[in-house]
MIVEX-781794 format. One record per residue (C-alpha): chain; residue number from 0; x, z, y. Coordinates in Angstrom, 1 decimal, decimal comma. Layout:
% residues N
ATOM  chaine  num      c1      c3      c2
ATOM       A  NUM       X       Z       Y
...
//
This chain:
% residues 532
ATOM  chaine  num      c1      c3      c2
ATOM       A    0    88,4    90,3    81,4
ATOM       A    1    91,0    92,6    82,1
ATOM       A    2    93,2    92,3    85,4
ATOM       A    3    96,8    92,3    84,0
ATOM       A    4    97,2    94,9    86,1
ATOM       A    5    95,0    97,6    85,1
ATOM       A    6    96,0    96,8    81,1
ATOM       A    7    99,7    97,4    82,2
ATOM       A    8    98,8   100,6    83,8
ATOM       A    9    96,8   101,9    81,1
ATOM       A   10    99,6   101,1    78,2
ATOM       A   11   101,7   103,3    80,5
ATOM       A   12    98,9   106,1    80,9
ATOM       A   13    98,1   105,9    77,1
ATOM       A   14   102,5   106,2    76,7
ATOM       A   15   102,3   109,0    79,1
ATOM       A   16    99,7   111,1    77,3
ATOM       A   17   101,2   110,7    73,8
ATOM       A   18   104,6   112,0    75,6
ATOM       A   19   103,2   114,7    76,8
ATOM       A   20   101,7   115,6    73,6
ATOM       A   21   104,8   115,4    72,2
ATOM       A   22   106,9   117,7    74,4
ATOM       A   23   103,8   120,0    74,3
ATOM       A   24   105,5   122,8    72,3
ATOM       A   25   108,1   123,3    74,3
ATOM       A   26   106,2   124,7    77,1
ATOM       A   27   105,1   128,3    77,7
ATOM       A   28   101,7   129,1    79,3
ATOM       A   29   101,2   131,8    81,1
ATOM       A   30   102,6   132,9    84,9
ATOM       A   31   101,3   132,5    88,8
ATOM       A   32   103,0   129,9    90,4
ATOM       A   33   104,2   131,3    93,9
ATOM       A   34   104,8   129,1    96,4
ATOM       A   35   104,6   129,6   100,7
ATOM       A   36   102,7   127,7   102,8
ATOM       A   37   103,3   127,1   106,2
ATOM       A   38    99,6   127,8   108,4
ATOM       A   39    96,2   127,9   107,0
ATOM       A   40    94,8   124,7   105,9
ATOM       A   41    92,1   123,4   108,0
ATOM       A   42    89,6   123,4   105,2
ATOM       A   43    89,6   122,5   101,1
ATOM       A   44    87,7   119,0   101,7
ATOM       A   45    90,4   117,0   101,0
ATOM       A   46    88,0   113,8   101,7
ATOM       A   47    87,8   115,3   105,5
ATOM       A   48    91,7   116,2   106,1
ATOM       A   49    94,3   114,1   107,3
ATOM       A   50    97,1   116,3   106,3
ATOM       A   51    99,2   117,7   103,2
ATOM       A   52    98,5   121,3   104,5
ATOM       A   53    94,8   120,8   102,5
ATOM       A   54    96,2   118,6    99,4
ATOM       A   55    98,8   120,2    98,4
ATOM       A   56    97,0   122,9    97,5
ATOM       A   57    93,5   122,0    96,6
ATOM       A   58    94,8   118,7    94,6
ATOM       A   59    94,7   120,7    91,2
ATOM       A   60    91,0   121,7    92,0
ATOM       A   61    90,1   118,1    91,5
ATOM       A   62    89,9   115,4    89,3
ATOM       A   63    90,5   111,3    90,1
ATOM       A   64    89,5   108,6    88,3
ATOM       A   65    93,0   107,3    88,0
ATOM       A   66    96,2   108,8    89,6
ATOM       A   67    99,6   108,3    89,5
ATOM       A   68   101,8   109,7    86,8
ATOM       A   69   103,0   112,9    87,5
ATOM       A   70   106,4   112,6    86,1
ATOM       A   71   107,5   109,3    87,8
ATOM       A   72   109,4   109,5    91,3
ATOM       A   73   108,3   106,1    92,6
ATOM       A   74   104,6   105,2    93,2
ATOM       A   75   103,5   102,0    92,2
ATOM       A   76   101,1   100,1    91,0
ATOM       A   77   102,8    99,9    87,5
ATOM       A   78   102,7   103,7    87,5
ATOM       A   79    98,8   104,3    87,7
ATOM       A   80    96,7   106,3    84,6
ATOM       A   81    93,9   107,2    83,9
ATOM       A   82    92,5   110,8    84,9
ATOM       A   83    88,4   110,8    84,7
ATOM       A   84    88,2   107,1    83,8
ATOM       A   85    89,6   106,8    80,3
ATOM       A   86    89,8   102,8    81,3
ATOM       A   87    89,2    99,9    84,0
ATOM       A   88    89,2    96,7    83,8
ATOM       A   89    88,3    93,8    86,4
ATOM       A   90    86,3    91,0    86,7
ATOM       A   91    87,5    87,9    86,4
ATOM       A   92    87,8    87,0    90,5
ATOM       A   93    88,9    90,5    91,1
ATOM       A   94    85,6    91,6    93,0
ATOM       A   95    84,5    94,2    90,4
ATOM       A   96    86,2    97,1    89,4
ATOM       A   97    84,3    98,8    86,3
ATOM       A   98    86,0   102,1    84,8
ATOM       A   99    84,5   103,9    81,7
ATOM       A  100    84,5   107,7    81,9
ATOM       A  101    85,5   110,6    80,0
ATOM       A  102    82,4   112,2    78,6
ATOM       A  103    82,1   116,0    77,7
ATOM       A  104    83,5   116,8    81,6
ATOM       A  105    82,4   119,7    82,8
ATOM       A  106    82,3   120,9    87,2
ATOM       A  107    83,7   124,2    87,7
ATOM       A  108    80,0   125,5    87,9
ATOM       A  109    79,3   124,4    84,6
ATOM       A  110    77,2   121,5    85,1
ATOM       A  111    78,1   117,9    83,7
ATOM       A  112    80,4   115,6    85,5
ATOM       A  113    78,8   111,7    85,5
ATOM       A  114    79,4   108,4    86,9
ATOM       A  115    76,4   109,6    89,4
ATOM       A  116    78,9   111,6    90,8
ATOM       A  117    81,4   109,0    91,5
ATOM       A  118    78,8   106,8    93,0
ATOM       A  119    78,0   110,1    95,5
ATOM       A  120    81,3   110,7    96,4
ATOM       A  121    82,1   107,1    97,8
ATOM       A  122    78,3   107,0    99,1
ATOM       A  123    79,7   109,5   101,7
ATOM       A  124    82,9   108,1   102,3
ATOM       A  125    80,8   105,1   103,2
ATOM       A  126    78,5   106,9   105,2
ATOM       A  127    75,7   105,8   103,4
ATOM       A  128    74,4   109,5   102,0
ATOM       A  129    72,2   111,7   103,6
ATOM       A  130    74,7   114,5   103,4
ATOM       A  131    77,6   113,4   106,1
ATOM       A  132    81,7   114,5   106,5
ATOM       A  133    82,4   116,6   109,3
ATOM       A  134    85,4   114,3   109,4
ATOM       A  135    86,3   111,1   107,5
ATOM       A  136    89,7   110,1   108,2
ATOM       A  137    90,3   107,2   105,2
ATOM       A  138    86,5   105,8   105,5
ATOM       A  139    88,9   102,6   107,2
ATOM       A  140    90,5   102,7   103,5
ATOM       A  141    87,0   101,4   102,0
ATOM       A  142    86,4    98,6   104,9
ATOM       A  143    86,4    96,0   101,4
ATOM       A  144    84,3    98,6    99,2
ATOM       A  145    80,7    96,4    99,2
ATOM       A  146    78,9    99,5    97,0
ATOM       A  147    79,4   101,4    93,6
ATOM       A  148    76,8   101,0    90,6
ATOM       A  149    76,6   102,9    87,7
ATOM       A  150    75,4   101,8    84,4
ATOM       A  151    74,0   105,1    82,4
ATOM       A  152    76,3   108,4    82,5
ATOM       A  153    79,7   107,0    81,6
ATOM       A  154    80,3   103,8    83,6
ATOM       A  155    81,0   102,9    87,3
ATOM       A  156    82,0    99,8    88,9
ATOM       A  157    83,2    99,1    92,7
ATOM       A  158    82,0    96,0    93,9
ATOM       A  159    84,6    94,8    96,9
ATOM       A  160    83,4    92,6    99,4
ATOM       A  161    86,4    90,3    98,5
ATOM       A  162    89,5    90,4    96,1
ATOM       A  163    92,0    93,2    96,6
ATOM       A  164    94,1    93,3    93,7
ATOM       A  165    95,5    97,1    95,4
ATOM       A  166    92,7    98,9    95,6
ATOM       A  167    93,2   100,5    92,8
ATOM       A  168    96,1   102,0    94,3
ATOM       A  169    93,8   104,1    97,2
ATOM       A  170    91,8   105,4    94,2
ATOM       A  171    94,7   106,9    92,8
ATOM       A  172    96,1   109,1    96,2
ATOM       A  173    95,7   112,2    95,9
ATOM       A  174    93,7   112,0    98,8
ATOM       A  175    90,9   110,4    96,3
ATOM       A  176    89,2   113,1    94,3
ATOM       A  177    85,9   112,9    92,9
ATOM       A  178    83,0   115,3    94,5
ATOM       A  179    80,3   116,7    92,9
ATOM       A  180    77,1   115,4    93,9
ATOM       A  181    75,3   118,7    93,9
ATOM       A  182    77,5   120,7    96,2
ATOM       A  183    77,2   120,0    99,7
ATOM       A  184    80,1   118,9   102,4
ATOM       A  185    79,8   122,1   104,3
ATOM       A  186    80,5   124,2   100,7
ATOM       A  187    83,5   121,9   100,1
ATOM       A  188    85,2   123,4   103,0
ATOM       A  189    84,8   126,7   102,3
ATOM       A  190    84,1   127,3    98,7
ATOM       A  191    85,5   123,6    96,6
ATOM       A  192    84,0   122,7    93,2
ATOM       A  193    85,9   120,2    90,8
ATOM       A  194    86,6   119,4    87,3
ATOM       A  195    90,6   119,8    87,8
ATOM       A  196    93,0   122,5    86,3
ATOM       A  197    92,4   125,1    89,0
ATOM       A  198    89,8   126,9    90,2
ATOM       A  199    89,8   128,0    93,8
ATOM       A  200    89,8   131,4    94,1
ATOM       A  201    89,9   132,7    98,0
ATOM       A  202    91,1   131,7   101,3
ATOM       A  203    92,2   134,3   103,5
ATOM       A  204    93,6   133,0   107,5
ATOM       A  205    96,7   133,4   107,9
ATOM       A  206    97,5   135,5   105,0
ATOM       A  207    96,9   133,3   101,1
ATOM       A  208    95,1   130,7    99,5
ATOM       A  209    94,6   131,5    95,9
ATOM       A  210    94,2   129,5    92,9
ATOM       A  211    93,2   130,8    88,7
ATOM       A  212    93,2   128,5    85,9
ATOM       A  213    90,0   126,8    84,7
ATOM       A  214    89,5   128,1    81,1
ATOM       A  215    87,1   125,2    80,1
ATOM       A  216    89,5   122,3    81,4
ATOM       A  217    88,8   118,8    79,7
ATOM       A  218    92,4   117,9    79,2
ATOM       A  219    93,2   120,0    75,6
ATOM       A  220    96,3   122,4    76,8
ATOM       A  221    96,5   122,0    80,1
ATOM       A  222    97,1   123,7    82,5
ATOM       A  223    99,6   126,1    81,2
ATOM       A  224    99,8   128,5    84,8
ATOM       A  225    97,3   131,1    84,6
ATOM       A  226    97,1   129,8    88,4
ATOM       A  227    98,9   129,5    91,8
ATOM       A  228    99,1   131,3    95,0
ATOM       A  229   100,1   130,2    98,6
ATOM       A  230   101,6   133,0   101,4
ATOM       A  231   101,2   131,6   104,4
ATOM       A  232   104,2   132,3   106,8
ATOM       A  233   104,1   130,2   110,0
ATOM       A  234   107,9   130,5   110,6
ATOM       A  235   110,0   128,3   109,0
ATOM       A  236   113,1   129,9   109,1
ATOM       A  237   111,8   133,0   107,7
ATOM       A  238   109,5   131,6   104,5
ATOM       A  239   112,8   129,2   103,3
ATOM       A  240   114,9   133,2   103,5
ATOM       A  241   112,0   134,4   101,4
ATOM       A  242   112,5   131,4    98,7
ATOM       A  243   116,5   132,2    98,8
ATOM       A  244   115,6   136,1    98,0
ATOM       A  245   113,7   134,6    95,1
ATOM       A  246   110,5   135,8    96,2
ATOM       A  247   109,1   132,6    96,0
ATOM       A  248   109,3   130,2    93,1
ATOM       A  249   108,4   126,7    95,1
ATOM       A  250   108,8   125,7    98,9
ATOM       A  251   106,0   124,1   100,5
ATOM       A  252   106,3   120,1    99,9
ATOM       A  253   109,7   119,1   101,9
ATOM       A  254   109,8   121,6   103,9
ATOM       A  255   113,6   122,2   103,8
ATOM       A  256   115,3   120,4   106,5
ATOM       A  257   118,7   118,3   106,1
ATOM       A  258   120,3   120,9   108,4
ATOM       A  259   118,2   124,3   106,2
ATOM       A  260   119,3   122,6   102,9
ATOM       A  261   122,7   123,3   103,3
ATOM       A  262   121,5   127,3   103,9
ATOM       A  263   119,9   127,1   100,7
ATOM       A  264   121,9   125,5    98,0
ATOM       A  265   125,1   127,8    99,7
ATOM       A  266   123,0   130,8    99,2
ATOM       A  267   120,5   130,1    96,2
ATOM       A  268   122,8   127,8    94,3
ATOM       A  269   120,8   127,8    91,3
ATOM       A  270   117,6   126,5    93,1
ATOM       A  271   116,9   122,9    92,2
ATOM       A  272   116,4   120,9    95,6
ATOM       A  273   115,4   117,3    95,9
ATOM       A  274   116,3   115,6    98,9
ATOM       A  275   113,7   112,6    98,8
ATOM       A  276   112,0   110,3   101,6
ATOM       A  277   108,2   111,4   102,5
ATOM       A  278   106,2   108,4   103,4
ATOM       A  279   106,3   110,4   106,7
ATOM       A  280   107,0   109,1   109,8
ATOM       A  281   108,0   110,5   113,0
ATOM       A  282   106,0   108,5   116,0
ATOM       A  283   104,9   108,3   119,6
ATOM       A  284   101,1   107,7   120,1
ATOM       A  285   100,1   106,6   123,3
ATOM       A  286    96,3   106,9   124,6
ATOM       A  287    96,0   103,3   125,2
ATOM       A  288    92,2   104,5   126,7
ATOM       A  289    93,3   106,2   129,7
ATOM       A  290    95,7   104,9   132,5
ATOM       A  291    98,4   104,5   133,2
ATOM       A  292    99,1   103,8   129,4
ATOM       A  293    96,0   101,2   129,0
ATOM       A  294    98,9    98,9   130,9
ATOM       A  295   101,1    97,2   128,0
ATOM       A  296   104,2    97,4   130,5
ATOM       A  297   104,4   100,9   130,6
ATOM       A  298   104,3   101,6   126,9
ATOM       A  299   106,9    99,2   126,1
ATOM       A  300   109,3   101,1   128,5
ATOM       A  301   108,6   104,0   127,0
ATOM       A  302   109,8   102,5   123,3
ATOM       A  303   112,7   101,1   125,1
ATOM       A  304   113,4   104,6   126,4
ATOM       A  305   113,9   106,2   122,8
ATOM       A  306   117,6   106,9   121,0
ATOM       A  307   115,9   106,4   117,6
ATOM       A  308   119,6   107,4   116,1
ATOM       A  309   119,7   110,2   118,5
ATOM       A  310   116,8   111,6   116,6
ATOM       A  311   118,4   110,6   113,2
ATOM       A  312   122,0   112,6   113,9
ATOM       A  313   119,7   115,6   115,9
ATOM       A  314   117,1   116,2   113,0
ATOM       A  315   118,4   114,6   110,2
ATOM       A  316   122,3   115,0   110,3
ATOM       A  317   122,4   111,5   109,7
ATOM       A  318   119,7   111,2   106,9
ATOM       A  319   117,0   110,3   108,0
ATOM       A  320   115,9   106,7   108,6
ATOM       A  321   115,3   103,8   110,4
ATOM       A  322   112,2   101,7   110,3
ATOM       A  323   108,8   100,4   111,3
ATOM       A  324   105,1   101,1   110,0
ATOM       A  325   106,2   100,7   106,3
ATOM       A  326   108,5   102,8   104,5
ATOM       A  327   112,1   101,7   104,5
ATOM       A  328   113,8   100,5   101,2
ATOM       A  329   115,7   101,4    98,2
ATOM       A  330   112,5   104,0    98,2
ATOM       A  331   109,6   102,4   100,1
ATOM       A  332   108,3    99,3    98,4
ATOM       A  333   107,2    97,2   101,2
ATOM       A  334   109,6    98,7   104,5
ATOM       A  335   111,5    96,0   106,6
ATOM       A  336   115,1    95,9   105,2
ATOM       A  337   117,6    95,9   107,6
ATOM       A  338   118,4    92,4   108,5
ATOM       A  339   114,8    92,0   109,8
ATOM       A  340   113,9    95,1   111,5
ATOM       A  341   117,0    94,3   113,5
ATOM       A  342   115,7    91,2   115,0
ATOM       A  343   112,6    94,2   116,0
ATOM       A  344   112,2    94,3   119,8
ATOM       A  345   113,4    97,9   120,9
ATOM       A  346   115,6    98,2   118,1
ATOM       A  347   118,3    97,1   119,9
ATOM       A  348   121,3    99,8   119,2
ATOM       A  349   122,2    99,1   123,0
ATOM       A  350   120,1   102,5   124,3
ATOM       A  351   121,3   102,0   128,2
ATOM       A  352   120,8    98,5   128,0
ATOM       A  353   117,2    98,6   126,3
ATOM       A  354   116,7   102,1   129,4
ATOM       A  355   117,9    99,8   132,0
ATOM       A  356   115,5    97,6   131,3
ATOM       A  357   113,4    99,9   131,0
ATOM       A  358   113,9   101,3   134,1
ATOM       A  359   113,2    97,7   135,7
ATOM       A  360   109,2    97,9   134,0
ATOM       A  361   109,0   101,4   135,7
ATOM       A  362   110,2   100,4   138,9
ATOM       A  363   107,9    97,3   139,3
ATOM       A  364   105,2    99,5   138,9
ATOM       A  365   105,6   101,9   141,3
ATOM       A  366   107,5   104,7   139,5
ATOM       A  367   111,2   105,6   140,5
ATOM       A  368   113,3   108,7   141,1
ATOM       A  369   110,9   109,6   144,1
ATOM       A  370   107,9   109,1   142,1
ATOM       A  371   108,4   110,5   138,5
ATOM       A  372   105,3   110,1   136,4
ATOM       A  373   104,0   113,8   135,5
ATOM       A  374   102,8   113,9   131,5
ATOM       A  375   101,5   116,2   129,0
ATOM       A  376   103,3   115,7   125,3
ATOM       A  377   100,8   117,1   122,9
ATOM       A  378   101,9   118,2   119,5
ATOM       A  379   100,8   120,1   116,3
ATOM       A  380   102,2   123,4   116,8
ATOM       A  381   104,9   123,6   113,8
ATOM       A  382   108,4   122,7   114,0
ATOM       A  383   109,0   119,5   112,4
ATOM       A  384   106,4   118,4   115,3
ATOM       A  385   107,5   120,7   117,9
ATOM       A  386   111,6   119,3   117,7
ATOM       A  387   111,3   116,1   118,4
ATOM       A  388   109,0   116,4   120,5
ATOM       A  389   111,3   117,9   123,0
ATOM       A  390   113,8   115,7   122,3
ATOM       A  391   111,3   113,1   123,5
ATOM       A  392   110,9   114,6   126,9
ATOM       A  393   114,7   114,6   127,5
ATOM       A  394   114,5   110,9   126,2
ATOM       A  395   111,4   110,0   128,5
ATOM       A  396   113,4   111,2   131,6
ATOM       A  397   116,2   108,8   131,7
ATOM       A  398   112,5   106,6   132,9
ATOM       A  399   111,0   108,8   135,4
ATOM       A  400   108,6   110,5   133,4
ATOM       A  401   108,3   113,9   133,3
ATOM       A  402   107,1   115,8   130,2
ATOM       A  403   105,7   119,0   129,4
ATOM       A  404   104,9   120,2   126,3
ATOM       A  405   101,5   120,9   125,3
ATOM       A  406   101,6   122,3   121,5
ATOM       A  407    98,4   122,3   119,0
ATOM       A  408    97,5   124,4   116,6
ATOM       A  409    97,5   122,7   113,2
ATOM       A  410    93,6   123,2   112,6
ATOM       A  411    93,1   121,6   116,2
ATOM       A  412    95,5   118,7   116,3
ATOM       A  413    93,9   115,9   114,0
ATOM       A  414    90,6   116,5   115,6
ATOM       A  415    92,3   116,5   119,0
ATOM       A  416    94,1   113,2   118,5
ATOM       A  417    90,7   111,5   116,8
ATOM       A  418    89,0   112,0   119,4
ATOM       A  419    91,6   110,8   121,7
ATOM       A  420    91,2   114,2   123,6
ATOM       A  421    95,7   113,2   124,6
ATOM       A  422    97,8   111,6   126,9
ATOM       A  423   101,1   110,9   124,7
ATOM       A  424   101,8   112,3   121,4
ATOM       A  425   104,7   113,0   119,0
ATOM       A  426   103,3   112,5   115,6
ATOM       A  427   103,7   112,7   112,0
ATOM       A  428   102,3   110,2   110,4
ATOM       A  429   102,1   110,8   106,3
ATOM       A  430   100,5   107,9   104,6
ATOM       A  431    98,9   108,5   101,3
ATOM       A  432   100,0   105,7    99,2
ATOM       A  433   103,0   102,9    99,7
ATOM       A  434   100,9    99,8   100,3
ATOM       A  435   100,2    97,9   102,8
ATOM       A  436    96,2    98,2   102,1
ATOM       A  437    96,2   102,0   103,6
ATOM       A  438    98,6   101,9   106,1
ATOM       A  439    97,0    99,1   107,8
ATOM       A  440    93,7    99,7   107,3
ATOM       A  441    94,2   104,0   108,0
ATOM       A  442    96,3   103,8   111,0
ATOM       A  443    96,1   100,6   112,6
ATOM       A  444    92,8    98,7   112,2
ATOM       A  445    89,7    99,1   114,6
ATOM       A  446    87,6   102,0   114,6
ATOM       A  447    89,6   103,6   112,1
ATOM       A  448    89,6   107,6   113,0
ATOM       A  449    93,3   107,5   112,4
ATOM       A  450    94,1   104,7   114,7
ATOM       A  451    94,9   107,6   117,4
ATOM       A  452    96,1   104,9   119,7
ATOM       A  453    93,2   103,0   119,9
ATOM       A  454    94,8    99,8   118,8
ATOM       A  455    93,0    96,8   118,1
ATOM       A  456    93,2    93,5   117,8
ATOM       A  457    91,2    91,1   115,9
ATOM       A  458    94,5    88,4   114,9
ATOM       A  459    96,2    91,5   113,5
ATOM       A  460    92,6    92,3   111,3
ATOM       A  461    92,8    89,1   110,4
ATOM       A  462    96,5    89,2   109,1
ATOM       A  463    95,5    92,9   107,4
ATOM       A  464    92,7    91,0   105,3
ATOM       A  465    95,2    88,1   104,3
ATOM       A  466    98,1    90,4   102,6
ATOM       A  467    95,4    92,5   101,1
ATOM       A  468    93,9    89,5    99,1
ATOM       A  469    97,8    88,3    98,1
ATOM       A  470    98,3    88,4    94,3
ATOM       A  471   102,1    87,2    94,6
ATOM       A  472   103,4    90,2    95,5
ATOM       A  473   106,7    88,7    96,7
ATOM       A  474   104,6    86,5    99,4
ATOM       A  475   102,7    89,5   100,5
ATOM       A  476   105,5    91,3   101,1
ATOM       A  477   106,8    88,6   103,4
ATOM       A  478   103,7    88,8   105,5
ATOM       A  479   103,7    92,4   105,4
ATOM       A  480   107,3    92,3   107,5
ATOM       A  481   105,7    90,0   109,7
ATOM       A  482   102,7    91,9   110,5
ATOM       A  483   104,8    95,3   110,6
ATOM       A  484   107,5    93,5   113,2
ATOM       A  485   104,4    92,6   115,5
ATOM       A  486   103,0    96,1   115,0
ATOM       A  487   106,1    97,7   116,4
ATOM       A  488   106,8    94,7   119,2
ATOM       A  489   102,7    95,9   120,3
ATOM       A  490   103,8    99,4   120,7
ATOM       A  491   100,9   100,4   118,6
ATOM       A  492   102,6   103,3   117,2
ATOM       A  493   106,1   102,8   118,1
ATOM       A  494   108,2   104,8   115,2
ATOM       A  495   111,1   107,0   116,1
ATOM       A  496   112,1   107,6   112,4
ATOM       A  497   111,2   108,3   108,8
ATOM       A  498   111,6   111,6   107,7
ATOM       A  499   113,9   112,9   104,7
ATOM       A  500   113,3   116,8   103,8
ATOM       A  501   114,4   118,7   100,5
ATOM       A  502   111,5   120,1    98,1
ATOM       A  503   113,0   123,4    96,3
ATOM       A  504   112,0   125,3    93,6
ATOM       A  505   113,4   128,4    91,1
ATOM       A  506   115,0   126,2    87,9
ATOM       A  507   112,7   128,3    85,4
ATOM       A  508   110,1   126,0    87,2
ATOM       A  509   109,8   123,0    84,7
ATOM       A  510   107,3   119,6    84,5
ATOM       A  511   107,1   119,3    88,3
ATOM       A  512   108,6   116,0    89,5
ATOM       A  513   109,6   115,4    93,3
ATOM       A  514   107,8   111,8    94,5
ATOM       A  515   110,2   109,6    96,4
ATOM       A  516   107,4   108,0    98,5
ATOM       A  517   104,7   110,2    99,0
ATOM       A  518   104,1   114,0    99,6
ATOM       A  519   100,5   113,8    98,5
ATOM       A  520   100,2   112,5    95,4
ATOM       A  521   102,0   114,6    92,8
ATOM       A  522   100,3   118,2    93,2
ATOM       A  523    98,1   118,2    90,5
ATOM       A  524   100,1   120,8    88,9
ATOM       A  525    98,5   120,6    85,2
ATOM       A  526   101,8   119,9    83,9
ATOM       A  527   103,5   122,1    85,5
ATOM       A  528   105,3   125,9    83,4
ATOM       A  529   107,2   128,6    84,0
ATOM       A  530   110,2   129,2    81,9
ATOM       A  531   111,2   132,3    81,8
//
């Protein structure tokens, strides 16, 4: 018995593939897509990383079982289509998800792809295999996955401990590629092998990452590009100016800030720039295991010191958004609407009243004008982290906290916060899938590597599970709002603002669609072509 959502999504996939076939004659083959990158990717192993610094360039090396439509801007359950899977179906109680796989698919080293590779991938993520991932940031996504079994070479079943209708949404993310059984994790970090439209060529620290066309790609007629190359330029102003000058075909994903967008539009008026929400939030992380931040009162005081609108006005020219853990509407599917958000403690727009309350809390803990708390504010050493961190330091001064900026290089940032080697941090949290199952389990669930603050409450774990099992999505949404409200009032990972930024490309770049509720899922690049 098929699950209704899978049947609908499969139908969309068939329609999409048919549509692509109908427009193939208009597409041109050839050319290398030239992009810039903001820094050297920490590795090429998508399953081990928590940043689009890896997933954007490397997604085209791989395939998923299913994926979000690349030509549909808003990810949802209805936009999931087949990839390595030909089709999928649920059993009657929604606890077994079975995929029938494409035959004749080969890895880049010419070995055959089989169902065993799928099982190996998720055994690796679950920590069941002899081989081990060095980092495993999305293991928490699969708390409900009991095992993966195969039925011959071309059928695989995911067995769940309980019903989870949105489980397939996790598999559609750019963060969920299938890995080869025969290639060890160490090799996947430095020279990854996939089944995807592009092969990895080389990475040179602080210079470039290069990929070339997979001439034996199993999807007929794809890819159209001969390859794509990413030049690493750490200075954002320098790299944006290089794009304006025509040195690059495309910017790094949503790298163009709202202030810089004005420069691009005035100096390169023919460039296509999509200003979108990104499902990346700027937030405060506080190490709850380290005194004095193990005291919930001081964390509450810190939240009350934040003037969210100031961040939005200064960094986003009024365009970025307030919200809770889930991305706010209209682009976000699950975020609290404004009338609900205004009821959340700490979202009172009277900043001076909030700060007065915060100072009373701090004074009750023994702090004051003559006894200020000195702290390090750690953040990643790229501008989208540094700039808001400077504003945060200014806000904390109002409540007797003096912050010193501690910048951390990209390759060290996520490992540092994952091992809780920080006091206070200004962080950006990107959510790979706009669904509560991805966000809650990855960022707020007990024991998750990405739960950087150490937040852990049994009653919240029960609510995470309850919403995950719900089939009525409107009723689920109401519970998600209540969970989100509690996360904000617990200062689990206080949200400062939700980002908006622009992704720009030259007008001759065709077949690329910027997604509006994730920056992680639209980088397969198999449909992109150059109309020169």
